C-alpha positions as CSV (number, residue, x, y, z in Angstrom):
1,M,-24.4,9.7,-8.1
2,D,-23.4,11.7,-11.2
3,S,-25.6,11.0,-14.3
4,N,-23.4,13.1,-16.7
5,P,-22.8,11.1,-20.0
6,E,-19.0,11.8,-19.8
7,T,-18.9,10.4,-16.3
8,A,-20.8,7.3,-17.4
9,R,-18.3,6.8,-20.2
10,L,-15.3,7.2,-17.8
11,R,-16.9,4.7,-15.4
12,R,-17.3,2.1,-18.2
13,Q,-13.7,2.7,-19.3
14,L,-12.4,2.2,-15.7
15,L,-14.4,-1.0,-15.3
16,D,-13.1,-2.4,-18.6
17,R,-9.5,-1.7,-17.5
18,L,-10.1,-3.3,-14.1
19,R,-12.1,-6.3,-15.3
20,P,-9.2,-8.8,-14.8
21,L,-9.3,-7.9,-11.0
22,A,-13.0,-8.3,-10.7
23,T,-15.0,-11.5,-10.2
24,A,-15.9,-12.5,-13.8
25,P,-18.1,-15.2,-15.2
26,G,-16.4,-18.5,-15.3
27,R,-14.1,-17.7,-12.3
28,P,-14.8,-19.4,-9.0
29,R,-16.8,-17.1,-6.7
30,K,-15.0,-15.9,-3.7
31,D,-16.3,-16.2,-0.2
32,P,-18.1,-13.1,1.0
33,G,-15.9,-10.6,2.8
34,L,-12.5,-9.0,2.5
35,H,-9.7,-10.6,0.3
36,N,-6.1,-9.5,0.3
37,F,-4.3,-9.4,-3.0
38,T,-0.9,-8.7,-1.6
39,R,0.0,-10.9,1.4
40,K,3.6,-11.1,0.2
41,Q,4.0,-7.4,-0.5
42,A,4.7,-5.7,2.8
43,G,3.7,-2.1,3.2
44,R,1.1,-2.0,0.4
45,Q,-2.4,-3.4,1.0
46,V,-4.8,-4.0,-1.9
47,F,-8.1,-5.8,-1.2
48,T,-11.4,-6.7,-2.8
49,Y,-14.6,-6.9,-0.8
50,C,-17.6,-8.8,-2.1
51,C,-21.1,-10.0,-0.9
52,F,-24.0,-11.8,-2.5
53,A,-26.9,-10.3,-0.6
54,A,-27.6,-6.7,0.5
55,E,-26.0,-5.9,3.8
56,R,-25.8,-2.9,6.2
57,L,-22.7,-2.6,8.2
58,A,-23.2,-0.3,11.2
59,Q,-20.5,1.8,12.8
60,V,-17.6,0.6,10.6
61,V,-14.3,2.1,11.7
62,I,-12.0,3.0,8.9
63,G,-8.5,2.4,10.2
64,R,-6.4,4.0,7.4
65,P,-7.4,6.1,4.5
66,L,-8.7,4.1,1.5
67,I,-9.2,4.7,-2.2
68,G,-12.2,2.6,-3.3
69,I,-13.6,1.6,-6.6
70,V,-17.0,0.0,-6.9
71,L,-16.7,-2.9,-9.4
72,S,-20.2,-4.4,-9.2
73,G,-23.4,-3.3,-7.6
74,E,-23.9,-0.2,-5.5
75,K,-22.5,1.2,-2.3
76,E,-23.9,3.7,0.2
77,F,-22.1,5.5,3.0
78,W,-24.0,7.2,5.9
79,L,-22.7,9.7,8.3
80,G,-25.5,10.5,10.7
81,D,-28.4,11.5,8.4
82,Q,-26.1,12.4,5.5
83,S,-25.5,9.8,2.8
84,Q,-23.8,9.3,-0.5
85,R,-24.4,6.5,-3.1
86,F,-21.9,5.1,-5.6
87,V,-22.5,2.8,-8.6
88,A,-20.1,0.5,-10.5
89,G,-17.2,2.6,-11.8
90,D,-17.4,5.3,-9.1
91,V,-14.3,6.1,-7.1
92,F,-14.5,7.2,-3.4
93,V,-12.1,8.0,-0.6
94,S,-12.8,6.7,3.0
95,P,-11.1,9.0,5.6
96,G,-8.8,7.3,8.1
97,G,-10.3,7.1,11.6
98,A,-13.8,7.8,10.4
99,T,-16.8,5.8,11.7
100,L,-19.5,5.3,9.0
101,D,-22.5,3.1,8.3
102,V,-22.0,1.2,5.0
103,V,-24.7,-0.4,2.8
104,N,-23.6,-2.8,0.0
105,I,-26.1,-3.7,-2.7
106,P,-25.5,-6.5,-5.2
107,N,-26.4,-6.0,-8.9
108,A,-29.0,-8.0,-10.8
109,R,-26.7,-11.0,-11.0
110,G,-26.3,-11.0,-7.2
111,L,-22.8,-9.6,-6.8
112,Y,-21.4,-6.6,-5.0
113,E,-17.7,-6.1,-5.3
114,S,-15.2,-3.3,-4.7
115,L,-11.5,-2.8,-5.0
116,L,-9.8,-1.0,-2.0
117,V,-6.3,0.4,-1.9
118,E,-5.1,1.3,1.6
119,V,-2.9,4.4,1.7
120,A,-0.9,3.6,4.7
121,S,1.6,6.3,4.0
122,L,2.3,8.8,1.3
123,P,5.1,8.2,-1.2
124,P,8.0,10.6,-0.4
125,S,7.5,12.4,-3.7
126,I,4.0,13.4,-2.5
127,A,4.8,13.9,1.2
128,Q,7.4,16.5,0.4
129,L,4.9,18.8,-1.5
130,P,3.8,22.0,0.1
131,D,0.7,22.1,2.3
132,L,-2.6,22.3,0.4
133,P,-4.7,25.4,0.7
134,P,-7.9,25.1,2.8
135,A,-10.6,23.3,0.9
136,P,-14.2,24.6,0.8
137,R,-16.5,22.3,2.9
138,K,-19.4,20.8,1.0
139,G,-20.8,18.6,3.7
140,F,-20.4,14.9,3.5
141,D,-18.8,14.2,0.1
142,I,-16.3,11.5,-0.4
143,G,-16.9,10.9,-4.2
144,V,-13.9,11.6,-6.5
145,T,-14.5,13.3,-9.8
146,L,-13.4,11.1,-12.7
147,T,-11.1,12.4,-15.4
148,A,-9.5,10.5,-18.3
149,D,-6.0,10.9,-16.7
150,L,-7.3,9.6,-13.4
151,V,-8.9,6.6,-15.0
152,D,-5.6,5.8,-16.7
153,A,-3.6,6.3,-13.5
154,L,-6.0,4.2,-11.3
155,A,-6.0,1.3,-13.8
156,H,-2.2,1.2,-13.9
157,A,-1.9,1.6,-10.1
158,A,-4.5,-1.0,-9.2
159,T,-3.2,-3.6,-11.6
160,T,0.5,-3.1,-10.5
161,L,-0.3,-3.1,-6.8
162,A,-2.6,-6.1,-7.0
163,T,-0.4,-8.3,-9.2
164,S,3.2,-7.4,-8.6
165,S,4.6,-8.8,-5.4
166,H,8.2,-7.9,-6.5
167,A,7.6,-4.4,-7.8
168,A,7.3,-2.3,-4.7
169,L,9.0,0.8,-6.2
170,L,6.9,0.6,-9.4
171,G,3.8,0.3,-7.2
172,E,4.8,3.3,-5.2
173,H,5.4,5.3,-8.4
174,R,1.9,4.3,-9.8
175,L,0.3,5.3,-6.5
176,A,2.1,8.6,-6.5
177,E,0.6,9.3,-10.0
178,V,-2.9,8.7,-8.6
179,L,-2.3,10.9,-5.6
180,M,-0.9,13.7,-7.6
181,L,-4.1,13.8,-9.7
182,L,-6.3,13.6,-6.6
183,R,-4.6,16.5,-4.7
184,A,-6.9,19.1,-6.2
185,D,-10.1,17.2,-5.4
186,P,-11.6,18.3,-2.1
187,A,-13.2,14.8,-1.6
188,A,-9.7,13.3,-1.6
189,R,-8.3,15.7,1.0
190,P,-8.3,13.0,3.8
191,L,-5.5,11.2,2.0
192,F,-3.1,14.1,2.5
193,D,-3.9,15.0,6.1
194,V,-0.5,13.7,7.3
195,P,1.2,14.9,10.5
196,L,3.9,17.4,9.9
197,A,6.4,15.3,11.8
198,D,5.9,12.4,9.5
199,R,6.3,14.5,6.4
200,I,9.7,15.7,7.8
201,R,10.8,12.2,8.6
202,W,10.1,11.1,5.0
203,M,12.0,14.1,3.6
204,V,15.0,13.3,5.8
205,S,14.9,9.7,4.8
206,A,14.8,10.6,1.1
207,E,17.9,12.7,1.4
208,P,19.8,11.4,4.4
209,T,23.1,13.0,3.6
210,R,21.7,16.5,3.5
211,R,22.2,18.8,6.4
212,W,18.5,19.6,7.2
213,T,17.8,22.8,9.1
214,A,14.5,24.4,10.1
215,D,15.0,26.9,7.2
216,A,15.6,24.2,4.6
217,L,12.6,22.1,5.8
218,A,10.3,25.1,6.0
219,K,11.3,26.2,2.5
220,R,10.6,22.8,1.0
221,L,7.2,22.8,2.8
222,A,6.3,26.4,1.8
223,M,6.1,27.8,5.3
224,G,8.2,29.9,7.6
225,A,10.7,28.3,9.9
226,S,9.0,29.8,13.0
227,T,5.7,28.4,11.8
228,L,7.2,25.0,11.4
229,R,8.8,25.0,14.8
230,R,5.5,26.3,16.4
231,R,3.4,23.6,14.8
232,L,5.8,20.8,15.8
233,T,5.9,22.0,19.4
234,A,2.1,22.2,19.5
235,D,2.0,18.6,18.3
236,G,4.4,17.5,21.0
237,T,7.1,16.7,18.5
238,P,9.9,19.4,18.6
239,L,12.1,19.6,15.5
240,R,15.2,18.3,17.3
241,A,13.4,15.1,18.3
242,V,11.9,14.6,14.8
243,L,15.3,14.9,13.2
244,A,16.9,12.6,15.7
245,A,14.3,10.0,15.3
246,A,14.5,10.1,11.5
247,R,18.3,9.8,11.5
248,M,18.3,7.0,14.0
249,H,15.8,5.1,11.8
250,I,18.2,5.7,8.8
251,A,21.1,4.2,10.9
252,Q,19.0,1.2,12.0
253,D,18.0,0.6,8.3
254,L,21.6,0.7,7.2
255,L,22.7,-1.8,9.9
256,T,19.8,-4.1,9.3
257,R,20.6,-4.3,5.5
258,G,24.3,-4.7,6.3
259,D,25.1,-1.7,4.1
260,A,27.3,0.2,6.7
261,S,29.7,-0.2,9.5
262,V,28.7,0.9,13.0
263,T,30.8,4.0,12.6
264,A,29.2,4.9,9.3
265,A,25.7,4.3,10.8
266,A,26.6,6.6,13.7
267,E,27.6,9.3,11.2
268,A,24.4,8.9,9.3
269,A,22.5,9.4,12.6
270,G,24.4,12.6,13.3
271,Y,26.6,11.2,16.1
272,S,30.3,12.0,16.2
273,S,30.8,9.8,19.2
274,R,30.3,6.0,18.6
275,S,29.7,5.4,22.3
276,H,26.9,8.0,22.5
277,F,25.4,6.5,19.4
278,T,25.5,3.0,20.8
279,R,23.8,4.0,24.1
280,R,21.1,5.9,22.2
281,F,20.6,3.0,19.7
282,R,20.2,0.5,22.5
283,S,17.7,2.6,24.3
284,V,15.6,2.9,21.2
285,Y,15.9,-0.6,19.7
286,G,16.8,-2.8,22.6
287,S,20.1,-4.0,21.1
288,T,23.5,-2.5,20.3
289,P,24.3,-1.4,16.7
290,G,26.9,-4.2,16.5
291,E,24.3,-6.8,17.6
292,R,21.9,-5.6,15.0
293,R,24.5,-5.7,12.2
294,L,25.7,-9.2,13.4
295,R,22.1,-10.4,13.4
296,R,21.8,-9.3,9.7
297,A,25.0,-11.1,8.8
298,V,23.8,-14.3,10.3
């Protein structure tokens, strides 16, 4: 817990900006537990968690990486005999796949509450950035360093993601701003530990008409082509298979939206033969391209 006066000022500023999302006096109290802001907004999960008595949650498995902000009370994370405590206004990152002990401590008014943003996938603008250099290990440390820019970006992102069921692109843009600011913070590194194959799929999806080669991909990712191929092969996802899966997904998306004919979808997937494309599409999705497009039309 940082006692620096500037950090305390930034905490207060962040809490003031997020007050509309917090449980405030005069509003009905929520039931204890997890509450989803965005049931209607597929692909982006924003939650609050609250409790009214101190609780210790043992062996909590964090499914996907989270950005968390303590809104009221205090929070402790334990990993073995190492711990870290956060107070209202602090920001933390929970690594995906981690198993941690969690202690939630209500404030003097009997409320603990936090805001949680699940980072299910990186926005394409972030996923395409070069690999980060190795970060120095400081033991168990998941606390993010607050800056004025980060406070501003977090406030915009949290409010947009939590309240705009129709603004997915704006929400993605706001989240990208937060992630860009967090890239240099070692505590936030778990947010960017994305498999290389996924990063390539996102790059291809962002520019589907480009003729992607190992050299072009490697240059974008700031590595050598041989290194890229070697890493993919070691992960069991050779480049040819990654590119084929990405292009097939593009074709499936075009057909589902009704934006292309079967022939155009086949070309987008890199197939010159419509019959070969149809066989491959059916093996992957369980229906023919024509059936998928007809289903969308109906």
